[in-house]
C-alpha positions in Angstrom: 0.0 0.0 0.0 1.0 3.6 -0.7 0.0 6.2 1.9 -2.6 8.7 0.6 -3.4 12.3 1.3 -6.9 13.0 2.6 -9.4 14.1 0.0 -10.8 17.6 -0.4 -14.5 17.7 0.0 -16.7 20.2 -1.8 -16.7 23.5 0.0 -14.2 22.3 2.6 -10.6 21.9 3.4 -8.7 19.1 1.8 -7.7 17.6 5.1 -11.3 16.6 5.8 -13.4 13.9 4.1 -13.8 10.2 3.7 -11.3 7.7 2.5 -11.8 6.9 -1.2 -11.2 3.5 -2.8 -7.7 2.6 -3.8 -6.5 2.7 -7.4 -5.4 -0.6 -8.8 -2.1 -1.7 -10.4 -1.9 -5.2 -11.8 1.6 -6.3 -12.6 4.3 -8.8 -11.7 7.0 -6.3 -12.9 8.6 -4.8 -9.8 10.3 -2.1 -11.9 6.9 -0.9 -13.2 5.5 -0.9 -9.6 8.5 1.1 -8.3 7.8 3.7 -11.0 4.0 4.0 -10.6 3.8 3.9 -6.8 5.5 7.3 -6.1 3.3 8.9 -8.7 0.2 7.6 -7.0 1.4 8.9 -3.6 2.2 12.3 -5.0 -1.4 12.8 -6.2 -3.1 11.5 -3.1 -4.1 8.0 -4.3 -3.9 4.9 -2.3 -2.5 2.3 -4.7 -3.3 -1.4 -4.3 -0.9 -3.5 -6.3 -1.6 -7.2 -7.1 0.4 -9.6 -9.3 -2.4 -11.8 -10.6 -5.6 -11.0 -12.4 -7.6 -13.2 -10.0 -6.4 -11.0 -7.1 -7.5 -7.9 -9.1 -11.1 -9.1 -9.6 -12.6 -7.8 -6.2 -11.2 -4.3 -6.9 -11.5 -4.1 -10.7 -14.8 -2.2 -11.1 -14.5 0.0 -8.0 -11.0 1.4 -8.3 -10.9 5.0 -9.5 -8.0 4.2 -11.8 -6.9 0.7 -13.1 -3.5 0.2 -14.6 -2.5 -3.1 -16.2 1.2 -4.0 -16.8 2.0 -5.3 -20.3 3.6 -8.3 -18.6 0.2 -9.6 -17.3 -2.1 -8.3 -20.1 -2.5 -11.7 -21.7 -3.3 -13.2 -18.3 -6.0 -10.6 -17.7 -7.5 -11.5 -21.1 -7.4 -15.2 -20.3 -9.0 -14.6 -16.9 -11.9 -12.7 -18.5 -11.8 -9.5 -16.5 -14.8 -7.3 -17.6 -14.4 -4.2 -19.7 -14.1 -1.0 -17.5 -13.7 2.7 -18.4 -10.4 4.5 -18.2 -8.2 1.4 -18.3 -4.5 2.2 -18.8 -2.1 -0.4 -20.4 1.4 0.4 -19.2 4.8 -1.1 -20.2 8.4 -0.4 -19.2 10.9 0.4 -21.8 12.8 -2.7 -20.7 9.7 -4.8 -21.5 9.5 -3.2 -24.9 13.2 -3.8 -25.5 12.6 -7.5 -24.9 9.9 -7.6 -27.6 11.7 -8.1 -31.0 8.8 -6.3 -32.8 9.2 -3.2 -30.6 5.9 -1.6 -29.5 3.9 -3.5 -32.0 2.5 -5.9 -29.4 1.1 -3.1 -27.2 -1.6 -1.9 -29.6 -3.2 -5.3 -30.3 -3.2 -5.9 -26.5 -4.8 -2.5 -25.8 -7.5 -3.2 -28.4 -8.3 -6.6 -26.9 -8.3 -5.2 -23.4 -10.5 -2.3 -24.4 -7.8 0.0 -22.8 -8.3 3.7 -23.2 -4.6 4.6 -22.9 -1.3 3.0 -23.7 1.9 4.4 -22.2 5.5 3.4 -21.6 7.5 4.5 -18.5 9.7 6.2 -17.6 9.0 8.4 -20.7 5.3 8.5 -19.8 5.6 9.4 -16.1 4.5 13.0 -16.5 1.4 11.9 -18.4 0.6 9.3 -15.8 1.1 11.8 -13.0 -1.4 14.2 -14.6 -3.8 11.3 -15.2 -3.6 10.4 -11.5 -4.3 14.0 -10.6 -7.3 14.3 -12.9 -8.7 10.9 -11.7 -8.5 11.7 -8.0 -12.0 11.6 -6.6 -13.4 14.4 -4.6 -10.4 16.6 -5.2 -8.9 18.8 -7.8 -5.6 20.8 -7.9 -5.8 23.9 -5.8 -6.0 27.2 -7.6 -2.9 29.3 -8.0 -2.7 33.1 -7.8 0.4 35.2 -8.3 1.7 38.7 -7.5 4.5 40.7 -9.0 5.8 44.2 -8.4 5.2 46.6 -11.3 8.2 48.6 -10.2 10.7 48.8 -7.3 9.0 49.4 -3.9 5.5 48.4 -5.0 5.2 45.9 -2.2 4.2 42.8 -4.1 5.8 40.5 -1.5 3.8 42.2 1.3 0.7 41.9 -0.8 1.3 38.2 -1.5 1.9 37.5 2.2 -1.1 39.5 3.3 -3.4 37.7 0.8 -2.0 34.3 1.8 -2.4 35.1 5.5 -6.0 36.3 5.0 -6.8 33.0 3.2 -5.2 30.9 5.9 -7.1 32.8 8.6 -10.2 32.1 6.7 -9.7 28.4 7.2 -7.8 27.5 4.0 -4.6 25.5 3.8 -2.3 27.8 1.9 1.2 27.4 0.4 3.0 30.7 -0.3 5.9 30.2 -2.8 8.7 32.9 -3.0 10.3 33.0 -6.5 11.7 36.6 -6.1 15.5 36.3 -5.3 15.8 40.1 -4.9 13.4 40.2 -1.9 14.3 39.7 1.7 12.7 36.2 1.8 9.1 35.6 2.4 9.8 33.7 5.6 11.6 36.8 7.0 8.6 39.0 6.2 6.3 36.3 7.9 8.5 36.2 11.0 9.4 32.6 10.4 13.0 32.9 9.2 14.3 31.1 12.4 11.9 28.2 12.1 13.4 25.0 10.8 12.0 23.6 7.6 12.8 23.0 3.9 14.0 25.9 1.8 14.6 26.1 -1.9 18.1 24.6 -2.0 17.0 21.4 -0.3 13.8 21.1 -2.3 15.6 21.8 -5.6 18.2 19.1 -4.8 15.5 16.4 -4.5 14.7 14.2 -7.4 11.4 12.5 -8.2 7.9 13.4 -7.1 7.2 15.0 -3.8 4.5 13.6 -1.5 2.1 16.4 -0.8 1.5 15.9 3.0 5.2 15.4 3.6 6.0 18.6 1.7 3.6 20.6 3.7 4.7 19.1 7.0 8.3 19.9 6.3 7.8 23.6 5.4 8.0 26.6 7.8 4.4 27.2 8.8 2.0 29.0 11.0 -1.8 28.4 11.4 -2.5 27.0 8.0 0.1 29.1 6.1 3.1 27.1 4.7 6.1 28.9 3.1 8.5 27.8 0.3 11.3 30.4 0.6 15.0 30.8 -0.3 17.8 30.1 2.1 19.6 33.3 3.3 22.9 31.5 2.5 21.9 30.4 -1.0 19.5 32.6 -2.8 19.8 30.8 -6.2 16.6 30.8 -8.3 15.0 27.4 -8.5 14.9 25.7 -11.9 11.7 25.1 -13.8 11.6 21.4 -13.1 12.2 21.9 -9.3 9.5 24.5 -9.2 7.0 22.2 -11.1 7.6 19.4 -8.6 6.9 21.7 -5.6 3.9 23.4 -7.3 2.3 20.1 -8.2 2.6 18.7 -4.6 1.4 22.0 -3.2 -1.7 22.1 -5.4 -2.6 18.5 -4.3 -1.9 19.1 -0.6 -3.3 22.6 -0.1 -6.5 24.6 -0.8 -4.7 27.6 -2.4 -1.2 28.4 -3.7 0.1 32.0 -3.8 3.3 32.8 -5.7 5.5 35.9 -5.3 7.0 36.5 -8.7 10.2 38.4 -9.7 10.0 41.4 -11.9 12.5 39.9 -14.3 10.9 36.7 -15.6 12.6 33.3 -15.1 11.5 30.0 -16.6 10.1 29.0 -13.2 8.2 32.3 -13.0 6.8 31.7 -16.5 5.4 28.4 -15.5 3.9 29.9 -12.4 2.2 32.7 -14.4 0.8 30.1 -16.8 -0.6 28.0 -13.9 -2.1 31.0 -12.2 -5.8 31.8 -12.5 -5.0 35.4 -11.7 -1.8 37.5 -11.8 -1.8 40.8 -9.8 0.7 43.5 -10.7 1.2 45.8 -7.7 1.9 49.5 -8.3 2.4 52.5 -6.0 0.6 55.8 -5.8 3.0 57.9 -8.0 1.6 59.2 -11.2 4.5 57.5 -12.9 3.6 54.0 -11.5 1.7 53.0 -14.6 4.6 54.0 -16.8 7.0 52.1 -14.6 4.9 48.9 -14.7 4.9 48.7 -18.5 8.0 46.5 -18.5 6.6 44.0 -15.9 3.3 43.8 -17.7 5.1 43.1 -21.0 7.2 40.4 -19.3 4.1 38.4 -18.2 1.2 39.4 -20.4 1.7 36.6 -22.9 2.0 33.9 -20.2 -0.8 34.9 -17.8 -4.4 34.2 -18.9 -5.8 36.9 -16.5 -3.7 39.9 -15.4 -4.8 43.0 -13.4 -3.4 45.9 -11.4 -3.6 46.3 -7.6 -3.0 49.9 -6.4 -0.9 50.2 -3.2 -1.2 53.3 -1.0 -2.9 56.4 -2.3 -4.8 56.7 -5.6 -2.7 56.2 -8.7 -4.8 57.5 -11.5 -4.6 55.7 -14.8 -2.8 57.9 -17.3 -4.7 59.6 -20.1 -4.7 57.5 -23.3 -2.0 58.4 -25.8 -3.1 59.7 -29.2 -4.3 57.0 -31.6 -1.5 54.8 -32.7 1.1 56.4 -30.5 1.2 53.8 -27.8 -0.4 50.4 -28.0 0.1 49.7 -24.3 -2.8 52.0 -23.3 -5.1 49.8 -25.3 -4.2 46.7 -23.4 -3.4 48.1 -20.0 -4.8 45.6 -17.4 -7.9 46.5 -15.4 -7.7 47.6 -11.7 -8.7 44.8 -9.4 -8.4 46.5 -6.1 -6.8 49.1 -3.8 -4.9 48.3 -0.6 -4.5 51.5 1.5 -1.1 52.3 3.0 -0.9 50.9 6.5 2.3 51.4 8.5 1.3 48.6 10.8 0.8 46.0 8.1 4.5 44.6 7.8 4.8 44.3 11.6 1.4 42.6 11.9 2.2 40.2 9.2 5.5 39.2 11.0 3.3 38.3 13.9 0.9 36.4 11.8 -1.9 39.0 12.1 -3.9 41.2 9.8 -4.9 44.8 10.5 -8.6 45.5 11.1 -10.9 47.9 9.4 -10.5 49.1 5.9 -7.3 47.3 5.1 -8.8 43.9 6.1 -11.9 44.6 4.0 -9.8 45.5 1.0 -7.7 42.4 1.3 -10.8 40.3 1.5 -12.3 41.9 -1.6 -9.0 41.5 -3.4 -8.8 37.7 -2.6 -12.3 37.3 -3.9 -11.3 38.9 -7.2 -8.0 36.9 -7.4 -9.8 33.6 -6.7 -12.2 33.9 -9.6 -12.0 31.0 -12.0 -9.7 31.4 -14.9 -11.4 31.7 -18.3 -10.9 28.8 -20.7 -9.1 30.0 -23.8 -10.2 28.7 -27.2 -7.9 26.6 -29.3 -7.2 29.5 -31.6 -6.2 31.8 -28.6 -4.0 29.0 -27.2 -2.3 28.6 -30.5 -1.8 32.3 -30.9 -0.2 32.5 -27.4 2.3 29.8 -28.4 
């Protein structure tokens, strides 16, 4: 058995809910089992592995996901296991290499088994990981929201921390990921720099999939807020693959993921922007704030499906449109999603894990409602144009 993470129930936190049935792996190939089991664990599935079709029969129709190894496919056919939806026929590259006809045996087997998918691992592990995620019952990956400073001193890190703190105090399990190497570290701003836990260097050095509950348990945390932050001794930017592993586990284990992005886009930041349902660009009250934010908007506009401005401090009026044809930026300038008033007490309160009362709290609540709106689905033509 592989340990599972608890399922998210509709309208509730992911750490509540009933245990779901185990997914099923039928194979006598230990190498295949050793590849599939960590993927199941990373997506919250309990995985029941059996070696013989007869042992699979009691679980065959009830398992959320059934995977049959190519090594036992003929035995499953001989045993007469009934047709079931979503069946995956899976082979290792070593098994394919032993077949003198290459992969030609897989497709006839798949047709006879009525399998919906045919894959080979390890090449197909990413597909299988995503398939486990989509098949997980009573759960779906947590939404991602992101914040970035439109210019220096705009306070995007404070905004991200405040939004994450507000969500955590509202009962959500939140992971706040710091991708901005120029900041002071999100754990410092949260007052958790001295707390032991995994930082980016140790997370980036890991290989393979991360188990969601283990990730959240190992991070610096306070009252539902979990932080993925750089190490003060090593502020290297995480690579895209390391970020993807952490993001995937965080989305399975938490109810919300908030990402603090750098103004200069990295590959990891690009992937975060693409995953985010909303990307907020923070700007200050200066009349030149809109002008200063142009570069940041240009950095991320092609990668974020929904982008908007958050005004920090006093009112920063949108500049008057330029004459027709003089400046295309004015035609595509993002909408204003909210205003967060200047509050001198906010940084200190956030270090203590608290939020200010009154207008600032109400504005943060309104902003989180806007950021957490579902991302619109782009048409195939729009997706192709973005690529």
